N, C-alpha and C positions, 0 to 999 in steps of 0.2 A: 209137314207143319205150316201152319200160315202164318204171314205177318202179326193177324190179329191176336192168334195165341201168341207167338212171342213175346207180345208185349202183357200177357195174362201170366207170364214164365217169375215163378217167386226169385227175388235177385238172386240167390245162391245156386241155383239151378244150374246147369247143364242143357243145355234144350236139342234132341238130333235134330240139325238141319239137314233139307234138299238139298242139293249144290249140281250145280249143271258147269261141266267143263267144253269150252270149245278151244278144241283141239285139232288142226287142218290132219292131223297125223296121226294115227293108232299101232300101235304097238306090232300087229297081226297084217300092217300093209306092207306088201313085198315089195312096192314101189318107192316105200324111202322108211319108215318105223325107226326113226332116227332118236336123237338124243331128250329131246322134249316127250316124245309119246312115251318114253323108257319113266317120265318123270312123271307124267302124266298118271300112267299107270301106280305108279309106285307111290305118290298122292292119294291117290283114288283107292287103291287097294288097303291102304292105312288106315280110311277115313270112316271105310266100311265097316273095318273091323270094329273101330270107333264108336260102330252103330248107327251113322250117319247113311244116307240116301245119295248116290255119288250116278250122274248120268253122262257121258263126254259124248259131245258131236264132231263127227269127223268126216272127212271126205273120200265119199265111194272110193274104194278100189277094186280091182275086178277079182270078184268071187267074195265082196264085204258082204257081212250080214248082219244087221240089227240083233245082237246078241248081248248074254251077260257072260262078265269074262270074271269071275272071280268077284261074285258077287259086283260088277261094277256093267250099266248099263252103254253097251254101245249104239248111238245111233248116227245115221250115214246119209250125206244129202249132197247132193252133187251128179255128176253123169259116172265115174265111176271105170274111165276107163286106161289103157295102158302111155299118156299123155300127162305127168306129172303138170307141166304147164298148164295143159286145157282142167284142170282136175282142179287145178289152186286154182283158177281162173272163175270157173262156174263154181265152187263153193261158196268164193266170195258173193256172189250174184244173189246165191238162195238162202245165205247167211240172217239175213233180214227178217224173212220170210217163217225160218227154223225161228228166230230169235223172240219174235211177237207171237209165238206158239207154247213158249216153256215155261210151265209154273213151277220155278221154284224159290228158296230162300234168299239165296245169293246166284251169280254166275259169275265165273272167272274164265277171264278172255286172253289166250294165248296169242301174244302177237305173232305176226306171220307174213315173213317176205314175201314180196317184195316193200308194199305198204303199210306194214306192220298192223294200224288200228285197222278195224271193219265197222267201227263208228256203231258197234253194239249200245251205246247207251243210249240212242236218240229212238232206238225200237221198241227200248222195251221201260218197264217203271222197278223192274225189279234190279235194286243193285249191281252192278256190274263193276269188278277190278281189273283193272288190263293187268298185264303178264308179260314182260320183254324177252319174249321168248327168242325171236328175232328183232328187233329195235335198232337195224342201221337202215336205216331207207337212203340214207345219206351214200351210203357205199355203193349204195345198190341203183341210185342214179347215176354215180359216174359211172357205172358196170354197163346199164342198158341206153343212158343220155336222156332218161326222161324224170319227168322230177316227180318220182314216187316220195324223196325228201318233205315237198309242200302237203301232199295229201298226210304224211305222218301226222305233221304238225297242226294240220285242221282238227283229224281225231283227234290229238289228244288232249284237244282244249275240252273235251264233253266229258271226261271221265271224271271221276270224284274221287277214284278208286284206284291206288295202284299199287303195285307189291313189287318190290325193286328185288333184283341179284345180289345189287351193293351199292357202294355210296355214288359210285360210276353212273348207273341206269334212277338211281334217284333226282340226282343234280340235272340229268338232261329233261327227266321229267320234268321235275319244277322251272324249269328255263321255259317250257312249253305250255304249263299252268300251274300256275304259283297255289291254285285253291286247293291240289288234289291231296288224299290225304295218304301216304304211302306210308308203309313198312318195307325193314330190308329183310326178305329171307331165302337165304342160297339156297345151293339146287344140292341134291343129297348122294347119294351111295349106298346099294345093299348092304347090310351089316353081313350077308352070309362072304363075303368077300375076305373079312380080316381074318375068317379062318380058314383058307386056302392055301393047302400047300406050294408052296411056288418053287421053280431053279432056274437058274440062266442060259437061257439058250445064245448059238451064234447070230443071232440076228437085232436088232431092233426095228421096234415099231409104230407103223402110223395109223389111225383105226377112227374110224368116222365118215361124215361123209362125202362120197365124192365132187366137189366143188373146187376147180383146179384155184380161181379166184382167190373166193372168202379161206379156205384154206390152206391156200399157202405151197400148192402143190407143187406148182412149176419152181414156184424159189428152194423144197426142200430136193429136188430132181436136180435144177443148177448145183448146188449143192454136192449132189453126189456123182455128178460130172465131176466138180475139181478133185472128190477125192477118191475116184474110181480105183488109180492104182493105188492109193495108201489106203486102202482101209480094208483089215481082214470081216472084216464081220457083213452080213447083207440086210438089206431094209426090204421089209414087209411093208405092202401098203393094204389094208383093208377098208371095206365098206363098198357102199353102191350109191350110185347117183342116176340123172339121167343117163339114156344110152351114149349123148352126144358128150358128153361129160368122162363115160369110162372110154372109150372110143379115143378122145384127145388124148388123155390121160397115157392109153396104151402105145397112141402114137407116138410121144413123148418117148419115152422111157425105151422105146427103140431108135428113134432119132439120133438120142445120147447116147447109143450104145451103150445100155448099162441094163442091157438084159441077163447079164450075170451078175451082176449085187443088184438090182432092185426088183422086185417081184408084186405083181401086183394080182392079189387072191379073191379081189370082187369080195360080198357078201360074206359077213359071216353071224351064226348066230348058236346057241345054245351053250354048249360044251366046246365045238371048234371054237367058238370066240375068247370064253373062257379059257382054254388052254393056249391058245396065243400070246392074250395079255399075259399068263399065269408064266408062261415060259419064254417071257422075252427079255435081251438083257435091259432095257432101257424105252420108255417110248418117246418118241417125235410128234410136237404138235405145233406145227409150222403156220399158225394160221394169222392172216392178215386182221381180222377184226371178230370179235367177237362181244357176248354176255356174260355167261357163267355157263360155260360146258363140262358135262358129265364124264367127257372122258380122262382130263388129267385128275380125277379122285377116281374114277377107279385103275388106273395106273398105280399111283401111291399106295389103296386100298390093298393091292399085287405086292407094296411093297417096291412096286418098282421107280425109281426118278427119271424126270423129264426136261427132255432139250427144247424149248420153248424161245419165242420171240417174247422182247418184251413191253408187251402192250397195255394199253387198258384193260381190255378184257383179262387178260390172266394173271393184273395184280395182286388178287388174293392166291396165285399161286407164289410160295415162300421158297427165297432161296436157299433153304435148306431142305428142300426136297428136288430142287431143278437146278439147270443151269440155265440163266436167262443171257441169252443177246440182243444186241442194238436191232428192233425191228428193219426186217428187210434186209438187212446186210446179206450176204449167201457166203459171202467168204468167214463172217464171222458163225455163222449157221453150218459150216462144212468144218469149220477147226473145234466147235462144241461140240458137232458129232464124232471127228476124231477123238477127242480128249475122254468123252466118256466111255467110247471103246475102248481107250487105250488105258487106261485108270483102274484098276480097279479097286485101289484105295480111296479114290473118288469114288465110285459108284457106292463101294462100303458104306462111307460115310454119310450119302444123302439117305441111303436106305432106311439107316438110323432113325429117322425121322419122319418116313413118309405113312405108316401105318397110324402112328400117332397126328400126325396130321388128318392124314381123311378120315378118322373115328370121332370127328366133330362137327361132322356131316353127314352122321346117321341119318337114313327116310323116317327110323319111328319118331324120331326127334323133332327133324323136319315137318310131320306130316300134324303134330300138334301144335306147333307154330299154327301152320295153317290154319287148321283149325281153331285158335284163338285168334285169330284176323278175324277170319270170317263169320265167329259168333262177333267181334268187334264190330265189325259192318254193319250189321245186320241191324245190329240195335241203336246204331249212329243212326240209319238210314229208317228206322222204324221210328225216333225221337222227331224226325224231320218229318213225317208225314209222309212220308213217299212209300208210293205202294199200297196204301190203306184202298 
């Protein structure tokens, strides 16, 4: 479908659209395959089932192939080394050339750490929708002592359209670009999770990308150190990151003498991941900053309550399904973990609301919201004479 054909559509018709999603990650990428890759896959899969065409532009990785997955065409650019940071840098450098070659009705750009925006709207007349997959350049500026936040502010000025996960994302984007047109669409969860039978094991679980600073894993280990003698359950940490981050995590566990109470199992996929989630006692998500992560939805969709910090990026996680504590307070985090582990009545109370809460975020309904937003943006952009 072209812009010209869109203009000829009858007012009540629902045109089939050609969508390109720019996402550094790929669900098959062994180096990463994080939450956004899963979100991209779920939305794209549902859009294809609705009759739309979807291409995902991702970074190359060792063994990557340009091919279809569930009807989604994955195209890879960049180097494809075993070094995520190098792949990321080259992906950004190659992206302008890739954007110029896109022939779609709409482009959805997943912002990527550390600078968020790729400045994609500069390189095309196709409407580009920014999405806050990683919209925390200020935090990465603190971590690396580089002005990523200034690049983010400059880049955000070029976007006409923005898909926000929450009011917080929307407010931040509007502080940098008052003219941007925004819709709030949250992340989602696989509806099949609601049907899975679960049980309560003798461990609490963290699952996610291994990034010590962002995910607050140092704070978690400090809390575990305070609980080492008092905690009857084990803490399992699952996920993958750069070799440096994984080695640092394992070293910290050893140095804090936590090897008997904390287990790092590395990356988990498929049935093993589902089993870990479904059989945990509760989830722990001690991030310092987030936008709208999938993991809390996965825990609650499987009937598991959550312990986390009361940060802005998790304000959508309600007290009915979680125990939230003062941000970055290790003593409070340790106490919350002890409380959740020792109080069956508390866990039972929180469990009652978990799946009810998560059912508000099923991917099929979320994907329909994407579809409507895409159609709205295409219509708005065509009436402005853009892309003709």
